[in-house]
C-alpha angles and dihedrals in degrees: 000000000000094000114109120240090245090054088053094046094235099100128118090253136345092282099052099129096177113127124241091243092054092050092050093049093047092051088053091046095055100036122110092196125034120188118212106205137189089028088155086074097050130082121232087255093052091047093050091050094052093047089050092055092047090051092049089056098039119008094180095056117115110232119217120192119214142170121210089359095291108154131151103257088220089064093058109022126064094357094144088217101119118097119173096213091049089045090058090056096042103082111098094231090057087053094046092051090049092049093239101105118107109194114225091230098155098058106026106017089241119161137165143187142177117234111211128180135154102207118087124259120249099242097220095043087047095049090050092049091049092051091049123093117264102203113221096005113134099172142011128175138158144096132289145168134220131205094239091062104019094168097060127098103214127192119211120207117186127174110182103307098340114094138175134180130205135182112244098184137279130324110248090245089061095052113098111254094243091055096049117115105204113189119178096257092049091050092050090049094047092047090060097052106026115134118207092231107021098035106203095342110125148142111250116162127161113215121193128180153140121257089346127159105240094186092055093046094050088048087057094056094042091053087055096060123098112263123240091256093049091049090058094063095065093159090064097053095089091055094056116114110268106208094183131094096235108080089145141002 
């Protein structure tokens, strides 16, 4: 599932660099109905594991069980259930970031948390952490910054153990003052999160999983941050190894 959609010739265009794993996860996140097929070939434990992971991604989706693809057409066609505005709020990571997601821990062992920090990540340690296995994690998504490219707002997408990152633009603090478009709602948001040194730069990553070890995962993020001594040598940040494909955009 690490192949890109362009490599598989199924992308929106020849430059669609999304991974197959990301596409499948996003389809589940935005679905209002998910069909679980071939359940006659699955054990109760396997079925429970699949249901848990779907619920971790999209707790509001209606699950329909089927054998040999037999599903009442009225359950999947012309239901009138899809609503784009509701769909954008449906993914579990969106709810967690907004503080409205209630994990279904009792039935499925689902838990979630948001990792937040203000200091930058060390690029090499972060890359090693992202390449490591994160036991129990189903989904991670958010925004981060690294010391080697401190002006870039970078999006993280992780589906189980497949991850990708992409530059979204510049942090507001990195935009020249004469180019800043400050509307009232943005001003209020920035006022609540502005840091004297870093401005709006921050780490904000939602992590969702089944039977995952939150303490161990948080420790992995913390170990990837620049240390106090490293942060003091600001002039050397740009010379740090940058093991990511985005050196510019």
